[in-house]
N, C-alpha and C positions, 0 to 999 in steps of 0.2 A: 903147447908148452914151449917156452923158448921161441924159436922160429918155426916150429912145427905146427901145422894147422891141419886138423882132420876134416873129413867131409862132414857136412851137417847131417844130423839124424833127428828123427822125430820120436818123441816119447809118447807112447800110446796109453799109459796108465799113470796113476798117481794124481797128486794135486798140485796146482800151480803155487809157486812161492807166494806167500802172503795171503793165502786162502783163509777165509774166516773159520774154516774147519780145523786149521792147524792147532790152535790152543785147546780145542775140545778133544781132539785125538791125542794130543800130548798128555792131557790130564788122564785120559782113559788108559794110556799105555804105561804111565808112571805111577799110578795110584798104589799098586802093590809094592813097588820099590819104596815109596814114601812111607807106607805102613811099616815095612821092615825097618827102615832107618829110625822110625819113631821109637823102636824098641832098643836101639843101640845105646850104650852108656858111655863108651870111650871114643867113639868116632861119630861123625855126623855126615850128612849128605846135603849138598846144595845143588839145586837144579835151576837153570835159567835158559829158557827157549830150547835149544837143541844142545846144550852143553851141561855137563854135570861134574861135580867134584866131591870126592870123599876126603874129609879132613879130620885130623886128630892132633892132640897135643899131649906129649909126655915129657918126663924129665930127660930121657935119653932118646937118641935118634933110633936106636935099635927097637925100643919099645913102641915108638911111634910108627915105625915101618911095619912092625908085626901087627898092630892094631889096624892100620890102613889096609894091609893085605887081607886080614880077616874080613873086614867090611866088604872089600871088593869080591872076595870069594863067595860071601853070602849073597851079594847082589847078582852074581852070575847064576845062582841056583834057580 
């Protein structure tokens, strides 16, 4: 980072980036979250590769924030 360079290290577990297993494992790990999001009425979930977003739309910022936080708390359970 910046001008600092660490010594190289070897990774002994995991999958290489771009592995054909990545989309399969991603689907297996996120299916329960997608099932939960399908039951939501005032907020929704968008997943793309290794990124996700909970979004909501209300008349007021406060109501939108409360809805988003509620969805986030449910996702953490």
